[in-house]
N, C-alpha and C positions, 0 to 999 in steps of 0.2 A: 570531551563533555565531563563534568566534574563539577565540584565547586558547590557552592550555594544553591538552593533550589531558587528556579524562576519560571516566569511565564514562558520562556524559549524553551526550557528545558522540558516543562511540561508538554507544549506543542510538540517537541520531538518525540517526546514518549508516546504521545497520543498518536502520531502518525505512524510511529515503529508499530503500535497497538493494533492500529487499523490494518496495514500490510501484513502483519503476522496473523490476525483473525481470518481474514479475507484469501491469503494465498496457503496458510497453514505452515508455513515455512518459518524456522526459528532464524532469529540474525544472527546466530553464533553457531549456524549449520557449517557442516565441512565443505559445503558448496560455495560457501562466501570467504574468498579470500582476496587479501590484497584490497584492490579497488573496487571489487565485483562485491558489491553488499545486497543486501534484501531490497534496497531503495532503487538501486540500477537494475538488479533483476527485474522489478516491477515495471519499471519505467521502460525497459527494452522491450517489454511485453505490450504496452498500449495500443500499438498501431495495430498488431493483426492476431495477437495472441492472448488476449483478456481470457478466454474462457479456458485456455491450456494452463494458465498458473493459477486459476481459482480453485479453492478448496472443493473438491468433488462434492462433499456433502452439501454444499451450497444448491448444487444443482441436481441432488436427490428428488426422487419424487417423480410425478408426470409432467414433464414439460414439453409442450408442443414444439415442433422446429420454428413456426412463425415466431414464437415468444422468445427464442434465444438472441435475437439482435437486440432486445429489449432489455434483457439480461445482462447481456454483454456490455450495453451502453451505461446501465446502472453500475454494473462492478468498475467500469472505466472510472466513472466519475467519483467513486469511493477509493479507487488507487489514486487518482489525481489528487484528492485531498489528502491521503496519506504521503504521497510523495512531497507535496507544497508544505506539509507540518515537519518534514525531517530533512530540509534542506540543509546544507552542511552550515552555510552562515546563519546565525540565529535572526540577522536584520532581513533576510530573504524568505524565511518563511510566514506562511499565511496566518493569520489571527483566528483566535476561536470564533470571533464574529463571522470572519469570510467563510470557516469551515462549516 
């Protein structure tokens, strides 16, 4: 990344921002080394661990157990948008219209 500003760069930043906001993890955290990134961390949790990586403050307050699957599905959709926006290749990123 670097160089001139571009839509693709903005999309990447938007994706990282979404992932950062909803996981409360920083892309520069010590947890993320070499090929293990905020994006791959989030992607690896999509199948069964969405609620495990979500920022706990999102889940604060009174949440009924029956609502947890709905919350998990909504978080999963947000994470997918974030992941798709920060694909490594700029041509593989979703557009803002798709987001």
